[in-house]
C-alpha positions as CSV (number, residue, x, y, z in Angstrom):
1,G,0.3,0.7,-0.1
2,N,3.0,2.7,1.1
3,Q,4.7,1.9,-2.1
4,Q,1.4,2.8,-4.2
5,K,0.6,6.0,-2.8
6,V,4.3,7.2,-2.7
7,V,4.1,6.6,-6.5
8,L,0.7,8.6,-6.8
9,A,2.0,11.2,-4.6
10,K,4.9,11.2,-7.5
11,W,2.6,11.6,-10.0
12,L,0.4,14.2,-8.3
13,A,3.4,16.7,-8.2
14,M,3.2,16.6,-11.9
15,D,-0.3,18.4,-11.6
16,P,-1.7,15.6,-14.3
17,K,-4.8,16.1,-16.5
18,V,-5.3,12.8,-16.8
19,M,-4.1,9.6,-14.5
20,I,-4.3,5.9,-15.6
21,L,-4.0,3.3,-13.1
22,D,-3.6,-0.4,-13.8
23,E,-4.6,-2.3,-10.8
24,P,-4.0,0.4,-8.1
25,T,-5.1,-1.7,-5.4
26,R,-4.0,-5.2,-6.2
27,G,-2.4,-6.9,-3.2
28,I,-2.9,-3.9,-0.6
29,D,-4.9,-4.2,2.1
30,I,-8.5,-2.8,3.1
31,G,-7.4,0.1,4.7
32,A,-4.7,1.8,1.9
33,K,-7.2,0.4,-0.6
34,A,-9.8,3.0,1.1
35,E,-7.0,5.5,0.9
36,I,-6.5,5.2,-2.7
37,Y,-10.2,5.1,-3.8
38,G,-10.4,8.6,-1.6
39,L,-7.4,10.1,-3.8
40,M,-8.7,9.0,-6.8
41,R,-12.4,10.2,-6.0
42,A,-10.6,13.7,-4.8
43,L,-8.9,13.5,-8.3
44,A,-11.8,13.3,-10.1
45,D,-13.6,16.0,-8.1
46,A,-10.6,18.4,-9.0
47,G,-11.1,17.8,-12.6
48,V,-8.5,15.2,-13.3
49,A,-9.8,12.3,-15.7
50,V,-8.9,8.8,-14.0
51,L,-8.7,5.9,-15.8
52,M,-9.1,2.3,-14.0
53,I,-8.1,-0.5,-15.2
54,S,-8.9,-3.7,-12.5
55,S,-10.3,-6.9,-13.1
56,D,-11.9,-6.5,-9.4
57,M,-15.4,-6.4,-10.9
58,E,-16.7,-5.3,-7.3
59,E,-13.7,-2.6,-7.4
60,V,-14.7,-1.3,-10.8
61,I,-18.7,-0.9,-9.9
62,G,-17.8,0.6,-6.5
63,V,-16.0,3.1,-7.6
64,S,-16.6,4.1,-10.7
65,D,-18.7,7.2,-12.9
66,R,-18.6,4.9,-16.3
67,I,-17.7,2.0,-16.9
68,A,-16.0,0.7,-20.6
69,V,-15.5,-2.9,-21.1
70,M,-13.9,-4.4,-23.4
71,H,-13.9,-7.7,-25.6
72,E,-11.3,-9.3,-28.4
73,G,-9.6,-6.1,-27.8
74,Q,-12.4,-3.7,-28.8
75,I,-14.7,-1.4,-26.6
76,S,-17.8,-3.6,-26.5
77,G,-20.0,-1.1,-24.3
78,I,-19.8,1.8,-21.7
79,L,-21.7,1.6,-18.8
80,D,-23.1,4.8,-17.0
81,K,-23.6,4.5,-13.2
82,D,-27.3,3.6,-13.7
83,D,-26.7,0.5,-15.7
84,F,-24.0,-1.0,-13.6
85,S,-24.5,-4.7,-13.0
86,Q,-22.3,-7.0,-12.7
87,E,-24.6,-9.2,-15.2
88,N,-24.7,-6.3,-17.9
89,V,-20.5,-6.1,-17.4
90,L,-20.4,-10.0,-17.8
91,L,-22.1,-9.8,-20.9
92,L,-20.6,-6.8,-22.5
93,A,-17.5,-8.4,-21.9
94,V,-18.4,-11.8,-23.8
95,G,-19.5,-9.5,-26.7
96,K,-23.3,-9.5,-26.3
97,K,-25.6,-6.5,-25.6
98,P,-27.3,-5.9,-22.2
């Protein structure tokens, strides 16, 4: 958790407009996850575009404003918060429409 927070702090010093986070909470404890989620939300609230790539569906559904799902290298669909469900994400992940 501390390693991820140090890396994020270095990036934040660069005043980014876009942050791309690939599996930002993999292998860290629940407390550190909550801190990273809070930081991601604060960045988004400040106008920074935060793109999170994660294989943890609960995490994606829990912290996202929109979800883009890919199938065979292409975006198969984009879900707004009102349409978030594990079923909709899984349907798009296998190339079907919800």
